[in-house]
N, C-alpha and C positions, 0 to 999 in steps of 0.2 A: 476264415469264412468258409473254407472248403472242408473243414473238419466235421464230417457228418455225424460222428459219434458224439461230439460236443453238443450238436443241435438236439440230440435226443434228451439232453438234460434240460431243455427249455420247458418250463412249466406254465400253466395257465396263470398263476399268480404273477409271474414275470411279465406276461403280455398284458394283464390287467393293469399293472403298475405303469407300464409304458404308455398305454392308451390313456390312462388318467392324467399322466404328466402332460401329454400332448394336448389334452382337452382343457386342463386347468391352468397350464402355464407355470406351475410351481410345484415343488414337492409338498408344501404344506396343503395347498388346495387339493392335490391328488390324494394325500393322506386323509383329508377330511371327507372326500367323496367316497373313499373306499372303506372308511372306518378303521384305518390303521394309524400308527404313530409315524411321524415324518421319517425317522431313521429307518423304519422297515421299508418304506418306499424307496429311499435312496439306496439301501442295501440290495434290493431286488433289481434295480436298474444296473448297478455295478455287476451283479451276478449275470444278468442278461448280456451285458456288453462283453463279458469274459467268454460267455458261451458262444456268441455269434461272431466274435472277433473284430467288431468295429465299434466306433464311438457312436452312441445313439442320442446322447444329450450333451449340449454345450453348457457348461457351468461357468458363469462369469463371477469371479470372486467379488464379494461385497454386494452383489445384486440378488434381489429376491426373485427376479424374473429369469426364467431359464428358457432355452430354445431347443426343440428337438431337431436334430440334424436331418439333412435330406435322406440319409440312409435310415435314420430313425423313423421318419414319416413314411417311408416305403414299408417298413416293418409294421407300423401302426395300421396301415390299410389291411394287411393280412391278419393282424391281431384282432381288429374289429370284426372281421368276417368270422374268425374262429370263435370269438366270444359270443357273437350273435347266434352262431350255430349251436353253441352250448345252451344259450337261453331257449332256443327253439326245442332242443332235446328235453330240457327241464319242463317246458310247457306241455310237450307231448306226453311225457310220463305222468304229469299231474292230471291232464285231461283224461288219459286212459284210466287212471285210478278213479276219477270222478265218474267215468262212463260205466264202471262196474256197478255203481249205485244207480245212476240215472244219466242218460246222454244229455249234455248241455252244450249249447253253442252261445258263445259270448260275442255280442255285436257292439262295436263302437260306432257311435253316431253323434254328429253335431247338429243342433237344431237348424242351422243355416243350410244344411246339406240334404237331409233326408226326412224331415218331418212330414213332407207331403207324399213321400213314397213308402216309408216303412210300414204304416198301418196295413196297407194292402198286401205287402209281403208277409207280414205276420199272420194275416187271415189265411193266406194260401198255404203257409207252412203248417198252420194248425190243422188244415184239412188234409194235407199230404203226409205229414209226419206228426200225428197227434201225441206220440210218445216223447217227442223232442222238447226239452226245456230250453227256453230262450231267456238269456240275461242281457239286458240292454244297458250299456255303460255310456255315460255322457261326459266325456273329457272336458277340460276347461278351455281347450283350444286345439288348433290343428297340430301344433308341435306335440302336445300331450297325447293326442290321438295316435300319431305315428310312433311315439315312444312306447305306448302301451302295446301296439302291434309288435314292435321289435322285441319287447320284453316278454311277450307271450301272455300278457294280461287280458287281451282280447283275441279271439280267433280270426275275426274278419271285421272290416270297418268300411264305412262309406267315406269317400274323399273326393275332392276336386282334383282334376288333372291339370298340370303335370304333378306327379308325385315327387317328393324330395329324394335325394340320394339315400339309399338304404337297402336292406335285404328284403325288398318287397316285390311281390307279383300282383298284377291287377287285371281287371276285366272291365272295360267300358260298358256301362249299362244304359246310359241315357244322355242325350243332349238336351240341356235345359236352357231354353231361350230366355233372353232378357225382356222384361216388361217395365213400363213406367207406372209406378204406383202414385195415384193422386187422390185428393180428397173428393168424396162424392159431391157432385154439384158444382165442381170447379169448372173454370172455362176450358180446361183441357178435355173435359168429357164431351164438349160440343163440337170438337174437331171431327172432320171427315177424313183426314189424312194423318198418317203418323208424323210426329215431330221430326225436324231435321237435327243433325248433330250439333249445329250451331245453336239452335234453340235450346237443346238440352244443356249445352255448356253454359248458357246464360241463366237458365232457370235455377232458383235456389234449391240446392240438393240437400236431402237428409241422407247421411252416410252412416254405415255400420262400422263403428270403431273397431280396428284390429282385424277385420275380416279379410281373408285372401281375395274375395271378390271385390272388395273396395279398393285394395291396392291394384288389382288388375284393371279395374275401371279407370282409376286415375292415370295409370300408365298408358292406357288406350287413348284417353283424351289427349295426353301429352304427345303421343305419336301422331295425332291428327293436327297438331299445332295449336291446341286449345287448352285452356285451363278451366276445370270445372269450378262452378261457384258453390262451394260447400258452405251451406248456411249453418248447419248444426249437425253434430255427430251423436249417434245413439249407441248405447252399450249393448243392446240386444234387440232382437227383431220385434218384440212386443212394444218396446219404447219407440222404435222406428215407425211402426204402424200408427201409434198414438200421435207422434209428431206430424206425420203426413195427414192424418184425419183432422188434426187441429189447424191445418193450413199453414204450418211452418215451412213447408217446402214439399218437393216431390222426391221420390226415391227411384233409382234404377236398381232393380233386384231380379234375381232369377225367378222364373214363374213358379217353381215349387215353394218359394218363400211366401207366396200370396195365400192368405186365408180366404177362401171363397165365401164363407159365411159372414165375413166382416163387412157389413153394409156401409160402414163409414168411409171405405176406400173403393176405388175402381182401378183396375189394371188395364193398361193400353199396350198392345203388342208392339215390340220394337224389333221384330225379326227383319233382318236386312238393314237395320240402322245401327244397332249396338250388338256386338258379338255376345253369344251366350257362353255357357260353361259346359264342360263335359264331366259327368259324374261317373265314378267307378267304385267298385269294391276292391279292397286290397287285403292281402294276407302275407304272412311271413313266408318267403320262398323256401325256407328250409324245413317248414313244418311238414310232418308226415300227413298226407291227405286223408281226411276222415270222411265217412259217409255223410255226416251231418253238414260238413262244409260244402260238399258237392251238391247236396239237395238245396242248400241255401243259394248257391251260385245259379243253379238251374231255375229256381223259383224267382229269384231277383231279376234275372235276365228276361224271363217271360213277363212278369208283372210290369217291369219298367218299359218293355217294348209295347205292351198293350196301352200303358199310360201315354207314351209318346205318340202312338197312333191316334188315340182319342183326342189328345190336346192339339195334334196337328190338324185333325179334321175340324175342330172347333175354331182354330185360328183361321183356316181357310174360309169358314162360314162367316167369321167376323170381317174378313177382307171383302167378301161378297156383299155383305150388308153395307159396308162403307161405300162400295162402288154404287150400289143402288141408291143410297142416300145422296151421293154426290150428283147422280144423274137426275 
């Protein structure tokens, strides 16, 4: 292990093989993920073990399942960082090549995160940097979003905090409070005070299937010693709003997820009742900072701050109106 010269023989393909074996749990799975034959992966693990001087993988005879040793897992942590840094370098070179033709910023966004925020940001970007081309990517889910950031397929992305483990840097841009979305004309709209936590737990809820916000909400109810009454689950926000409008239940959603022009539904502020979420923009920590990314960070922080101020004032006015009505 102390043979420094031997370590200089470690190659990226050795580290990629070890990382894949740790991730997939088998030589065959690792080979499939890397596009190699199984014998090539096995050979690279043997070469790597010889170079570093320790056993990295436990091979149980007659079993298809293999286990990376504790020393192997330690090396995997370093290997993943090295491979991520290589991906960042590849992305930087590709973006510089594209910049020779036209500066482009690729933004990853999930509908549940930034649809209420992104349009204002794009308007401000168009005014501040009209030469900048914007590509908006819509991943299939949060896991796909972070993978695209890590692989350099997008330059910056909107995400809910906390971020998963990975080579990410982030900047919080907005605290997005929770609201209760109800059908227009329902008994909820006649109330002069916000609902209690117990009332929310008893109400039939429409939940967004697979959303991080839904999981966080269910965990929060559990922490209060309550079990939410989930009546129906929706696969996207449009269906969720349609279910609420049809009176199938109510939904607890972030304020940015509300469509103000949708007259079928009404939102009731839940500030102080149900915690909101924190929105951030994130990017690969190893990416070389480009001017376009810095402009985006500056514009997003400003626009989000202005939006938060306006919505905070509106919420205070709603509270004042409720107080006058109660009096």
